[in-house]
C-alpha positions in Angstrom: 90.7 51.3 91.8 93.1 52.2 89.0 92.5 55.3 86.9 91.6 54.7 83.3 94.4 54.4 80.8 95.5 57.8 79.5 93.9 59.6 82.4 95.9 62.6 83.7 97.8 62.0 86.9 97.1 64.3 89.7 100.3 65.5 91.4 99.9 66.7 95.0 102.2 69.5 95.9 102.9 69.8 99.6 104.8 72.6 101.3 107.5 72.3 103.9 108.2 75.0 106.5 111.1 75.9 108.7 111.1 78.6 111.5 114.3 80.1 112.8 114.9 82.7 115.5 117.3 85.4 114.5 118.5 87.3 117.5 120.6 89.9 115.7 121.1 91.4 112.3 124.3 89.3 112.0 122.2 86.2 112.2 120.0 87.5 109.4 123.1 88.0 107.4 124.3 84.5 108.2 121.0 83.0 107.1 121.3 84.8 103.8 124.9 83.6 103.3 124.0 80.0 104.1 121.1 80.0 101.7 122.9 81.8 98.8 125.0 78.9 97.5 121.9 76.6 97.5 120.0 78.8 95.1 119.9 78.0 91.4 118.6 79.7 88.3 114.8 79.7 88.4 114.6 80.1 92.1 112.5 82.9 93.5 112.5 84.1 97.1 109.4 86.1 98.2 110.5 88.3 101.0 107.6 89.4 103.2 107.4 91.3 106.5 106.8 94.8 107.9 109.0 97.7 107.2 112.3 97.3 109.2 112.0 93.5 109.5 115.2 92.9 107.5 114.0 92.0 104.0 116.6 94.2 102.3 119.3 93.2 104.8 118.7 89.5 104.0 118.6 90.1 100.2 121.9 92.0 100.4 123.5 89.1 102.3 122.4 86.6 99.6 123.6 88.8 96.8 126.9 89.6 98.5 127.6 85.9 99.2 127.0 85.0 95.5 129.3 87.9 94.3 132.0 87.0 96.9 132.0 83.4 95.6 133.0 84.9 92.3 135.7 87.0 93.9 133.7 90.2 93.6 132.6 92.9 96.0 130.3 95.7 95.1 127.9 98.1 96.6 124.4 96.6 96.9 121.9 99.4 97.2 118.2 98.9 98.1 116.0 98.9 95.0 113.4 101.0 96.9 113.5 103.8 94.3 114.9 101.9 91.3 112.4 99.1 91.9 114.8 96.5 90.4 118.6 95.9 90.7 120.4 93.3 88.6 123.7 91.5 89.4 125.7 89.1 87.3 127.3 86.4 89.3 129.1 84.0 86.9 126.5 82.1 84.9 123.5 83.3 86.9 121.7 86.7 87.1 120.4 87.8 90.5 117.4 90.1 90.5 116.5 92.1 93.6 113.1 93.9 93.3 111.3 96.0 95.9 107.6 96.3 95.0 106.6 98.5 97.9 105.7 101.5 95.8 103.6 99.5 93.3 99.8 99.5 93.5 99.4 95.9 92.5 99.8 93.1 90.0 99.3 95.3 86.9 102.2 97.6 88.0 104.4 94.6 88.8 103.7 93.1 85.4 105.2 96.2 83.7 108.5 95.4 85.3 108.8 92.1 83.3 109.8 90.0 86.3 107.9 87.0 84.9 110.6 86.8 82.2 113.2 86.2 84.9 111.3 83.5 86.9 112.8 80.6 84.9 116.4 81.9 84.3 117.5 84.1 87.2 117.6 84.0 91.0 114.9 86.5 92.0 114.6 88.2 95.4 111.3 89.9 95.6 110.4 92.3 98.5 106.7 93.1 99.1 105.5 90.0 97.0 101.8 90.8 97.8 102.0 93.3 94.9 102.4 90.3 92.5 99.0 89.0 93.5 98.4 85.6 91.9 101.3 86.2 89.4 104.0 85.0 92.0 105.8 81.9 90.8 104.3 78.7 92.2 107.6 77.2 93.2 108.9 80.1 95.1 110.3 80.0 98.6 108.4 82.4 100.9 110.4 84.0 103.6 108.3 85.8 106.2 110.3 88.0 108.6 108.6 89.2 111.8 109.8 91.4 114.5 109.9 90.2 118.1 109.5 92.5 121.2 113.2 91.7 122.2 114.5 93.2 119.0 115.1 89.9 117.3 113.3 88.4 114.3 111.6 85.2 113.5 112.1 83.9 110.0 109.5 81.5 108.6 110.5 79.8 105.3 107.8 77.9 103.3 108.0 76.4 99.9 107.1 73.3 97.8 108.7 70.3 99.4 109.9 68.8 96.1 112.3 71.8 95.7 112.9 73.2 99.2 112.7 70.3 101.8 116.4 69.5 101.6 117.4 73.2 101.6 115.3 73.9 104.7 116.5 70.8 106.4 120.1 71.9 105.9 119.3 75.4 107.2 117.7 74.1 110.4 120.1 71.2 111.2 123.4 72.7 110.2 123.4 75.9 112.3 122.1 78.3 109.6 122.5 81.2 111.9 126.0 80.7 113.1 127.5 84.1 112.5 
């Protein structure tokens, strides 16, 4: 049965997921470096995991890769105390936010991050502080610690944006250091 003329079309959004084993911090760095050139303005990465799982390490690798592509090197401090660090990499702004010290969505809203969702590449640590305000098209990276000292990285995002990116990461040796 066809919907009536002029009826709104329902668009189903499906997520895709990739899971990678990261044996060393160097493999976490390599993952960030492989992902960095595939990011474009309007992309948000929600970095989740316990303290010490490698969220800041991963974010630094992404930022460093984008800056090096522009022929630049600079110190990339954790935004734990500043909450937000901003970097200009050519025609794109990179925003690295650490929301750990925030109480919740109201505090996060005061940072003005929603103004950057469409124009910048945003790397957000502790995204649970955003509540339902997190951008719908974001790539969620969950880092978890393994007993052997390695990490597992699970990446999940809307298939229409992230399927090809995740496929590339899992089939092209994303963690080759």
